N, C-alpha and C positions, 0 to 999 in steps of 0.2 A: 742121340746117344742120353747118357746119364754120366755126370762126370763125380768126380769126391765131393765137388762142393755147391753143386745144384744141377741145372739140366740144360742141355747143348744139345743142336742137332734136333732130328727127328723125335719125336715121342713114344717113350719105350713102350710095349704089349706086356702088362702085367700078367699076362696067360701063359706068359712064356716060362719055360724053367732055366736055370743058372746052366749057363755052359762050360763044362770043364776042360780047358785046354792047355797043353804044355806051354811053361812061359817061355817067348823067344828071347832074343838077345836084347832087344830093345822093342818096347811097345807101349807109347804112351797112351793109345788107346785103348788099352785093354782094361777091360768093365766085366767082372765075373759075375755080379748080381744087378741084373737090369732096375732091381726095384728093392731096395734093402731096407728091410723093415724094424730091425734087429741089430743089437750091437755086435754078434756074431757076423752076419752078413755086412755092414759097415768095416768091421776093422779087415776082414777078407778082403775088401778093393785092393788093401794096403800089405796084403800079405801078413798081417799080424797075430799073433797068437798070446793070449793075456794067461793061460794055464800058467800056473806057479809063479804070477806076477801079485805083489801085493799092492794094497791100494794105499801105500804112504806116500804122501806128498814129497816128501824130501829123498832124496839120492842116499842111500844106507849103505855101510861095508858090507851088509849080507847081498846087496842089490851088485856090488862090485865083484865081489866075489864069486857069485854063480855067475855073472857076465864074463869074468874073464877065463872062469873054468869053461863054458860053453863056447867062448871063442879058442880056446888053446887046444880043445877036445877035436878038432880039423886041422889035420896037418895042412891042409890048403890055403889055411889063413895063415898059419906061421910062414908060409911061402910067399903070401901075398906080403906080408910086412916086412922080410927081407927084401924082396922085388923093388916095394914102395921106399926103404930106406934107402937105395942109393940110384933110383931110375926117376923120371919125371912120371907121373902120372898118366898122363895122355899116351906113354911109350908103353907101358905096361898094358892099359886096357886097350889098345888100338887091335883091332880084329885085321887078321890078314889071311891071305889064301887066296885059291883064284878065283871063287865066283866073289870076290870084295873088287879085284880086279877087272872083272869082266863088265861088274856093274857101274863101275867110275871111268871107264875108258873114254877118252877124247877121240870119240868117234860120234859122228852125227849125221842123220840121213835128212836132216831139215835144217840150211844153214842160210843165214840172208847173204847175197854176193858181195856188199860192198860195207866194209868196217874199218873205223881207224884204228890204225896200230897202238897194242897195249904199251908199246917200247916208249911212242914219243909224246913226249909231255904231258904223261896221264898218271900220275904219281901226285898223291895229296899230302905225303909224308906225314909230318906231326899237326896234322891240320884238320877239322871235322867238316871239310868241304864235298864229302862225299857224293851229293846231291848235285852239288854244280858240276863235279868231274860227271856223273852219270849223263845229267842234261848236254853237258859239251859234247859226251861220246855217240849221243843221238843225232843231235843236230849237225856234227862235221861230218856224218855219213852223208848228208843231202848234199853238203858243198863239194866233197871228194866225187860224188858223181856225178853232179853236174858239170864241174870242172874237168874231170879225168885227172885228178890229182894224184899223187903216189900217197897211198894212205898212211906211211912212215913220213909224212914230212908237212902234215897239217894238222893244227888242233885251234880251238878258239881260245881265248883268254878267259880263264878259269877266276883269275885275279879281279879284273875287270868287273864281272859280275858281284865277285864277293864283296869289292869296294861299296859298291851302292847298297848290296843287301845290308853290308853292316849299319851305314849312315841312316836307311830307311827304317831298321830295325830300331835303333836308337831313337829317333823321330817317333814311332810307333809306341815304343814304352813310354816315355814321357806321355804320349797322348794317354795313356791308359792309366798313367798316374794319377793325372788332371781328373780324369771321370772318374776314378776310383779314390776320389780324395778325401770321402767320406768312411770309407770304409776302414776298418780295424787294421793297424798294420799288420799285427799278428795271424790275420785270416789266414787261410790255407790258400784263397783267392791269390791273396799278397803277396805271400811265401813265395809262389808258386813263379808269379810274376818276376819280383825282385830275383828270382834264384837265375832264371834264364833270360835274362834282358836282351843282351847281344850276342848268345850264343853262335857257332860256326855253321848247326845243323840248319834243316830248311824243309820244306816240303816242295812238291810239283807246284801247288796254286801261287806260292811265294815266287817260284821262279818266273813265273807267268808274268808276277807283277813286274817284276825287276826286267826281265826281257820287253815286256811291251813298252815302260816307261824309259827304258837306257838302249835298247836294243843289244848288239855283241860286237866284238871284233877279234880278228884273227889274234893268237897268242903272241906274237911277233910287236903288236901294236901297245901290250901292256903285258909285256910276263912278270912271273912269278918273280919276287925278290926273298931275301933272306925272313923277314917277317912272315907271308906269305904261304909258307912252307912249316914255321913254325909259331903257331897261333896264341900258344898260353899266355904270353906275356902282354900282348896286345889285349887280349879279352881278359886278363885280371884289370888291367888299369881301366879300360872301358867301361867296366861292370861296375868298378867301385864309383868310378866319378857319376855314372849314372845314377846310383844309390843315392850318392852326394844330392845330385840335382833333385834326384825325386822327393827327398825330404823338404828342399826348398819350396817345390813347386805344390806338395801337399798344405805347407804352411801357408803360402799366398793365397791358396785356394778357400783353405778354413777359416782366413781373417777376412774375407770377403774383397779383396783386390779384386778391382774390375778385369773381364775375361780379356781384354785387348791386352792388358799389361800381363798378365800370367801367359798368355801367347806371345808377346813379345820377349819376356824371360826365358820360353822356353826354345826360342828362335836366337837367342843367345848363346843358351847351352849347345845347341845344333852348330852353332859355327866353331865353337871349342872342339865339339865332337869330330867334326870334318878335319879339322887341323890334326887330332891325334891318329886320325887314320889315315890321311894323306902324310903325315910325315912317316908314319909305319909301312905302308904301302907305296907309296909314289902318289903322284897326280894323274889321274886317269882323264880321257881327253870326256868332254861331257858330249851328251847324247846327239848334239848336231854337230859338233865338231869335225870337221874334214880330215882327212888322212889318205893317203894312197895305197893301195893294195896291190902288191905286185909278188908274183909266181910263176913258175913253170912249170905246165903237167908235163903229164908222164910221156907224152911226145916231143918233150924238149921245146915248146912253143912257148914263148915267154909274153906274158899278159899284164895288164894292169888295168885298176879301175879308182877313179876318184868316187869317195864315198864318205859315209859317216856311219858312227854306231849304230842309229836308227835305220839308215839306207841300207846298212850291209845286212841286217836283219832281214828286213823287208823283200830287199833284191835279190842277195845272193844265198842266202839260207834258205830260202824258200821253205820253210817248216813254220805253221801257223801254232803257236803253243796255245792261245787261246782255243782253239776247236779239241785240243786234248783235256781229258779229265779222267779222273782216279776211279778205279773199281778197287774195294777193298773186302777182305775177307775176315770179318769179327762176328765170331759165331756167339760172343756176348748180348749182340744186339739184332733186332729183325732183318731179315734179308730184303732184298727187292726194297730198299726202301734209302732215301738220301740224307747224311750225315753232314753235319758241320761242328766245328770246335768252337766255343766260345772265346772270344778276346784271341785266337791264334791268327798271326798273319805278321806280315813287314812293312807293309806300304799304307799309310793312314789314306784310308777312302778306296784301297784295292780290293779284288776280286776275295771274294772270302775263300776258306778251305772249303772243298768239296768232295764228297766220299759216296758211291754209289755200293751200297753193302750187296756182295752177291755170294753165292754158294762156289766152292771151289770148280765144280766142272764148268761153269759159266763164266768163270775167268779163264782158265786153262783153255776153253776154245775160243776166246778171244785173243790170248797169246798166241796160239798155235796158227790165227788166221793172221794176225800181223807180221809171223815170219816167214809165211807162205807169201807174202805180199811184199816181203824183203825190207820190213821194217826192225829196227833193234826197241827194245823196249825198255822203258825206265821203268823200275821195280823197286820196293824198300823191302828189307826183310830184317830177322834177327840175326844177325850174320855170326854172333859171338858161340852161337849153340851148335855142339857137333860139327864144328869145322877144323880142317887142318889146313892152316896157313903156307905152309911150306908146299904140301903138294896141291892145295887150291880145290879140295875135297869136302863137300858138305854134303854127308851122309848120316841119316839118323842111327844105321847101323852099325857106324865105323867106330864104337867104342861098347865094349862088352863089360858095362856096368854090373850086370849080375853077377855076371861069374868071378868078378871080384871083391866085391861087397855083399853077394847072397840077397840083393835087393836091388830094384831098379827104378828108374822113376816113373811115376805113372801120373802125372798131373795132363789134364786135357789142353790142347792149345785155349779152350776156353776160359780154363782154371789158371794157367800161366798169365792169361790178359789178369784176370780179376787180383789177384794175388801177387801181382809186379814183378813175377818172374820172365815174362816175356813184352816186349812192344818193338816198334822199328827202330832200329838201330843203324842202317846203311842203307844207302842207294847205289845199286850197281846196274847194267845193262845184260840183258839176255838175248844175245845173236844165234841161238841155235836149239835146237831139241834133237831128240833120238826117239822116234818112234817106233812102238811096236810093229813089226812089219804084219803082222796075224791078226792084231785088233785097232791098231791106229793108236794108241793109248801109250801118252808118255813116258817113257822110261829114267830118263836125265835129261837136263838143259846146261847150255853152255852158258857163260857167263862172262861180261868183261868186267874187271874190277880196276879199282883206281888207286891200288898200290904200288905201281909199277911192275916190270916185267922179272923181276927176282923171286916172286911166287908164283904157286901153279903154276901152268905151263904157259910159261913167259908172258904173263897177266891175265890169263884166262883161269877161271876156276868150274868144276862140276859139281851141279848140284841134282842130287837125285829126286825123283818125282816125289819121293815120301816127305823126303826134307822141305820141298815146296807147298805139301799138305800141312807141315807142323809150324815152318817160320819165315813163310813167306804172306806179307800181310795186304800188300797194293801191287797192283800195274796199273800204267798209264796209257789210255788208248784214246780213239776217237768213233764217231759213231758209224763208221763205216764196219766194223768189227763188232759190233753187240746188236741186240733186238732194237727194234723202235719203241719198245716199250722200257728199256734202259733207256734210251737217249731220251725220252719223254720226261722220265723219272728227273733225270740229270736237268733238264733245263726248265723243270716246274718251280726251283728255288724254293720248295715246298721241304725246310731242313727241320731235320732232328736233332735238337742243339746237346753237345757233348760239353760236360766242363772243360777248363780250361787245363785242369792236370787229369783228363782221363787218358789211357795210353794212347788213343789213337791219335795225342794231342803231342805225341812224341816228335821229334826232330829228327831227320835220318842226317 
């Protein structure tokens, strides 16, 4: 399909004639001319009419007069002005009706049997830890199933993983600073590195790095505190402290200080960073520290285990994160190819970010296969688009921009990535899908979010399949659910390297 800004998907057939179709409520894939080769055709993609428009660069009083007259000539525009003067925009443009309600029902004919409760310790609050919450929601399902636990009484510690991710990110940032000491400080790479030194966000392979090194613990071993649920002040202090240290390291390297002394200086910095994080979040157990895990199962039987964070992960979670990998849908780049992102990581020497780029049908087939096998799915999306936090509805047809503004948005997924309009901003967990009984194709998906149970349907969201097409970028799966060719591609480690500032480097 052709986009406003380039090529995407399949190559168009230049022999075809333009199709004239009625404009729907919202259709970002709409493309009226498959091979625009003149001004009128190109402008038609955005429904622009230049008749009567002058070629003057400045906005003139004459322009303003004409535009105002045209706007006020339509009584509907005056009604819109009045409505928007007194109401929130989303309330004015929200679509209602029975068809909307039916499409977004919390009814699913393929749902996993066991999932932890969204009401139990599943609110990231004012933090960017969604990727850690999504991971914990996937992992705790296996513990709940293994030990017959009440789904509303068990959760893993998000704060434990958050602590060690922060510490590792700081060290990784300082290593990058040393490695790029000869780069101009104002280069695009350095500016990007300095901007997100220890952000809350992350990617699947980052959580793999942390879990493989540090293990996991139940929530009661290291629960959230006031700083864990409101991370802005911690991030401000850490980020600026690391920028200060970065300038020191760059000077040491550029003045020819021996590598051993530079590394010693970096470790002194890490010691201070550890203290800052520990004073904010508390002191977590170390990977091999012993603790007692006690619980009662649904039958009321009391049980306990002597374990450690690493042992708890290996013995009690029974979910090998290192065997899971990411499928992405990035229409800018070649499908059936393996990608990584330069310098994007959290653990120095850890596994790299790995993405197998596939088309949407292949990704959905893997997701459906996982749900059939009772596996919840970690996924990354651009949650800020066409969503209603109160109802938990993610639907590209939820808002009627065209009816209100006489124009709608027509950027393709490809174009949104190219122009910075869209990227992975949030990770959640897919727990169900509703399949069309006649065709078997997905209609809507059920999501466990990490914003507490006061939003959506007690913490669950509904995502229409059309929203999946436009705003889902990633799912995490395993070899069991994809073709052998995909697995071989992942195992080949023959990466196409994307720059650090690429949209696929965005942290959920």
